[in-house]
Steps between C-alpha positions, in 0.01 A plus 500: 500500500483534122243495225481198278439572130400234247476576128321277250429643154339840562375411848693625806419350842629685807497348849501739797742431788211551748334167564212577735198731492333701229748633246449822303682527167601819321633530145670835419323658798154383392323260741383175344163404650402137533860379538509393866705190438871438558555488121434774249468401133559748217352365178634625164786700653652741243859488636478857627667569840262522794509569872320223687423503870307276736398583857340313784429663834781748564761332270549620146736345249594675175668369186605641163392256229688510171400167343537439126233265367412364156204314361689252285770399745558138592614400845793258508630322807872441558480139380358601158764771450777252595360242256485752216860613557627143531322389178641802317856419611467132404370587154780754451767249602343237276518729199862587588596131514325426169679787327834391646468141377375596153780756456756251632411250223538765226861575594622152388342513153668656205269748339499627143452861596702782345690571821641151548848412376639151457785414732823302473530256207169608348648825378374582151710663233415855414297545181700533178597844385262588215739704282861388443613860472445538874688193614749558778871519415672170571870429529659446161232684305627852543576538133130503415458820699843648427370714216253676727651816637342760713380797304527851620187705494 
């Protein structure tokens, strides 16, 4: 037989495996008077480990209690946890779908940003060269630059 331990907030309720007779409880070797019932309730437990024992007649049961408790904890059942996780996943997938559809529409539009380049027939001519002295050499105009020779330094 085993102990049953229930934790709610800072209250720990321990049920002794012995069902009949007068039950004597001990906490860390100290007898607890007035606790002759099957259940022993520890109010405002401080989460410190404790040795708990209960005895009735010639039978004695011992247990090491290492229960962590907190005053501001909320108890959630499995259905609430499942609902929270499901809602979170649905919201996440909804946001993903919205981002996908909004980004899909932007791909088809031509934007006027600096990184975009026109394609195909919409090619623009390069800007004019500002100074005619720096124009590129074209075929048939070599004589303009023939007088320029490389100088030795």
